[in-house]
N, C-alpha and C positions, 0 to 999 in steps of 0.2 A: 427146583426141589432136588435136592442132593440127592445121592443115591448111596447103600451102603457097598462100601469097597471087598469083593470077595475073591478080587481076581491076583492067585499069588503066581501065576505063570511071569506077573511084572517085577523086573528088580527095580527094589527100593522102594519108600517108602511113599517118596514126593513120583514116581510117578505114576503112581495106580492116582493123580491127579485129574488126568486123561480121562477117567472114568466116573467123574463127579465134576460139575460145574456150578460154583454155586450161585444164588440167585442176583445176587449181586458182588458187585466187584468194586475197587476205591474209586473215588469218584474223579482224581484225576491221575488214575492208570490209566497208560493204552494199551498195557497186555493183560490178557487172560491168563487161568491156571493151564487150560488148553496149550497155550505159548510155552508156559514155564513145562509142562512135561517133556514137551517136543526136544527143550531144549538138555535136562534132566536126563530124558532118554541115553541123548547122544554122549552122556558125561557118565551112565550106569555101561553103556555098552564098552566102554573104554578099560573096563573091568574095575573102577575103582566106587562104586555104587558105597554109600556108608561112610566115605571117608571125604577129607575136605579133599579138591580137582588137584592134581600136583602138579601138574606138567600138561602147558598141552600135545595133543595131538591129533592126526589127520584126521576131520570129519569127528572132531569134538572140541567141547569150549576151551578158554584157556583157567589156569586158576585164579580163579578175584581172591584180591590181599583181605579180605576181610575173614570176623571170627565174632563171636558169640557169647554173653558172660553173663552174670546178673538174672537167669530166668527164672524167674517168676509165674506160678501160672494160681490163679484164681487166691493171691497172698499168700500161698502154702498151703491153703483148705483144701482136702477134695472137693472135686464136683460131682456135686446128686441131683439126680433125675429121676421124674416122677414117670408117667406111663403119656402122657402127651402134652403136656405145656412144654416153650421151650425153654431150655436153659441157656446163659450166656454170663463167660463167668471173663474176666481180666487177661492179660497174658503183658510181663511189663521182660524187657530185657536190653542188654547192653549192646550196638552195634560199633564193633572196632573197626576201622577201615585204614586203607594208606590216602594219602591226600590227595591222589587224582579219581579215585570213583567218586562221580557226583551222583550222591543218593536222592539229591530233588528233581532228578532227569528223570520225564513221564515214562521213561522205559527200563527204569530200574527198578527191582521189587524186593521184600523180603518176608518172608513167613517163617511161623513158628506153628508144627503142625503138633499135634500127640497120636501117637499111634499104639496098637496090640499086638503083642506076637514080637515076632522080629522085624527090623528094618525091612531085610529082604524079601520080606514076606507076611506084611503084617494081615491078622485076622481083621481088623479095622482101623479104622483111624478118624479124626474129627480134627477142624480145623474156624475159622473164621470166616464169616460172609465177604468182609473188607479185609485187604489186606494194613497188616499193619502201620501205624503212623510213627515215621522217627524226626525227632527233632534233634537238630546236632547242638553239641554243646561244647565242639572244639572243631577242628579241617578236620579231626581224623575219628573222631568220636560223637556217636549217636546216643541220644535215649527213645526208645520205641517203646510203641503202646499200643497194644492189640485185642482179639479177643479169642474165645473157642466157642461156637455157637453149635448149640446140644438140640435137636429133633427128635424126642423118644418116639413119638406120634408117627412120627415120616418112617420109623421103621430102619433108625440108626443106631440101634442099638439093641445087641440080644442078653441074655444073661449070664453067658459067660464072657460075656464085656468084663461085667464088672471085674474089678480088684485094681490092680498096676498098670499104670500107661508110661510110656515113656515120651518124653520130646525131642522132634528133630526140627530142624531151621536150614533155611538156606536163602540165601543172596543172589538175584540176578542181574549184571549189565547187558542189556542188549547194545547198547552203544549204537545206535539209533539201524538196527538191524530190525527190518520187519520180517517173521516169523512166515506169516504167509504169501513173502514173498516169492520168484523164481528164481531171485539171487542172494536169497539169505544167507549167509555166512557164516555156519553155527561156529567157525572158528576164532570168530570177531566179538564173541557173547563170553562177557564173564561169568562163573559161578564159583561158590562157596556155598559148600556142600556138611552138612553135620549129623551122625548118625542119632546121637544121644547129646543134650544137651540141660536134660533135666528130667525128674517124674512128677507125674500126680498121683490121683487115684479117681477113678470113678467109680460111682456108688451108687446103688437101689435104695431112692428115697425110701422112709421108711414111716410107720405109723403105729401107735399103741390106747389103747383107751382102758379104761377104769370102771369098776362101779361094784360098789359096796352097800351090803344090805342084809339086812332092816334096816327102815331107817326109816324112825327114831329106835334106840334097840337099848335093852336094860343094861346096867354093869354087869361083866362079867358073864354076861352071854353069848353066843358065838355068833361071829360076822360073818358072811363068807363075800370072799374080794374077787373078783371074775376079771377078765378082761382080752381082748385081744391083740399080737406083737402081728404087722403085715409091712412088706413092700410091694413094690412095685416091680411086676412082672415082665418085664421085657419085651418077653415071645410073646406074650399074649393080648399085654397093655391093659392090663385090667391089677389088681391087688389080687395077693397071694399070704397066706400064714406061714409064717419062719417059724418052724419046726426046732424042737431041739436045743432053745437056746435058753442061757440063763438069765433072769428078767429079777431084779430086786423088789419086793414088795419094800415102799418103803410109810411112813407117818409122822406126818406133823401136828405135832399137840398145839389147842386155838392157843394164839397170842404169843408162839414162837414164828420165827422163820425160820428155823431149819429142818430140813429130813430127815431121820435118823433110818437107819437101815433093819428091819424084823426079820424079814428071809428070804432066802431066794428060790425062785418056781421054778421049773423050767416048761416052756411053752410047749404046747401038745398039740392035737389035731388041728389041723386051720389054722397056725398058731395059737391056740386056746391055751389063757392063764385063767386057774383057780386055785384057790387056798382058801383057809379060815385060821381065825385067828379070835382071840378075847376080849368083849369091850369092857375100856378100865377109861377113855378119856376121851372129852371132844376134839376132834379134830380132822385131817384130811387124811385120805391114806390113795398113794399113788405108784403104778410099775415106774420102773425103770431100768432100761435096755442101756449097755455100756458100746452096744454095737460090734462090729467086725473090719474086719478088709472089707468085705462086698459091700456093708450095709453101716449106713449111721446113726451114732448115738440116736437115742427116743426116751422122751419121757413123757408120761401121759401127763393133761393136771389132774391136779390135787380134787379129789370126788369126798364130800364133808359125812362127817358122821355125828349126827345127836344123841349121847351117852347120856340117860337117864339117872 
């Protein structure tokens, strides 16, 4: 099980990997995240945290000629997490490197992570259980695919984490150096590290209900439409009302395919929604929430009203 990273004293998001080792590593990789963290710590100690390592220094890795581009996280869509179920989303990127970098080596690793807050002292970060896999498309370019794995049920997220996250990336070539050996020489290890290669949103899963009554109802009489807007509370592991949010009441007349806006209702205590309308025709009522930066859009399933 991975643990939430809250240690701000360690410089650089990747160095925090030393505090949380995933349940599994890439099947063909001989390198753990703790090994990578050891090397990145050395790089950060050289005073170059958050940028590509530019030159070799004493007791620091050398600058690996590699860069990242075309970064996409979840196909450009937000990462939406509930209270318990694991969420796994894809990542893709292009790795460009010099011809002398052996990306097929068992001790070459590349990764893309996302972090909340500053790179130097992140509030939280997320990564994949396995390192991304890269497929060469030429002698100097590779197409890479990975994942970001999120376990809200394990306490990996807090409500304050909802919103925009940045993505960082790194490539490390160990070149036969064993991080656990007494004669480990970090200066023979190559590192390319980038603090911000993209962004994504992490959002709290939302739910929306609707109930129109009475049913059936006479034409011209009052219909009361109730509902609830709730979202995942990562602090408690339960769902809670999303209050003071504008939610549209919509109606779709029987025999048609389009919902039409009727009015806007603001959610109250515990996310409660309630309004009244006059019965005019058979059809479906629903509530529709447009979403916010921290919470995705959601529409309730239509509730049919039979008008006599």
